[in-house]
N, C-alpha and C positions, 0 to 999 in steps of 0.2 A: 964472367967465372965459368969454368970447364966442368963440365958433368964428373968429371974424375975427382975435382977438387973439391967439390960439394960432397960427394959419397965419403972420400977420405975425412972429412970435417966432423960428418955425422957419425962415422966411426969410431974417430976419436972420444966424441962426446958421449955416445953411447957406451964406451968402454969404462967410463968414470962410474964410481959407485954412487951413482945420484939417482933420484927418481927418474923413470922414464920421461922421455920428452914427447910431447903432445904431437911433435912433427917428425916425420921422418925424410929420408933423402929422397923417395919414390915422390912424396907428397911435393916436393919442391921442384923437382925436376919436372913433373906433370904439370905444376902450375906455370913454370918457365915457357913450356912449349906451347900452354893454352894462349898466353901473353904474346908471344910471338906470332902464332896463327893468327890471333885478334888483329894485332899490328899488320899482317900483311894483307888480310882482307880489308881493312881500314883502307890501307895503302891502295890495293886496287881499286876500290869502289870511288876514292877521291881523284885517282889518275884516270879512271873511267868518264868521270863527271867533267873532270877540267878538258878532256879530248873532244867530249861532245860539245862543250860550250866553245872550244876553239873553232870547232868544224862551223858550228853554226854562225859565229861572228864572221867567219871566214865567207860564208854562203852570202849574208845579208850584206856584208862590205863589199862583197866583188859582184853583186848584182849591178847591170846597168841603172842609171836613174832614168825615170819614167816622165820625161817632160814632151809638152806639146810642141811639134815642130814650129819654126817660127815663121816658115813661107805659106801658112795656110791662110784661107779666108773663111770666114764664118757662112755657116749653112743658112739656106733662106728657108723660111717657113713654108710649110706646103700649102698649095691652093686647093680651097675646097673642089669636090668634083661636081656637086650637087648639092642645091639647099633643100631641105624638106620643112614644110611647114606644118606646124603641129596641129594636130584636129582640134576645131573647134568644139567645146564642151558647154552646153547650155547652163549646166550648174556652174562652171567657173568661168565668169563672164571676164573678157579681157580688161586689163587694167587701163584706165585711161590717165593718160599723162596731161597736165594742164598746158594749155597752150599748143597743143598738138592738131585738136579738130578746128 
């Protein structure tokens, strides 16, 4: 409905000899504008969220897959460079393994 039609309808209703209306044309027009603004904000937020979701999905789907190359050989374990014997502490005798001595 156009604003002029709403104002004309309320002018006709106010011209009658009835008790005054609790609502006037300015209130209805203001309420309609608040609703339109709220819808625009909601639509803007939803479209922004959807755009972000589409971009993130595109980034994750567009990334190359990380797979190991097929023509590689496994690495060898490093060889020790030196052997260090732990110091002998008389408080802790060496364990005796049966059948070793």
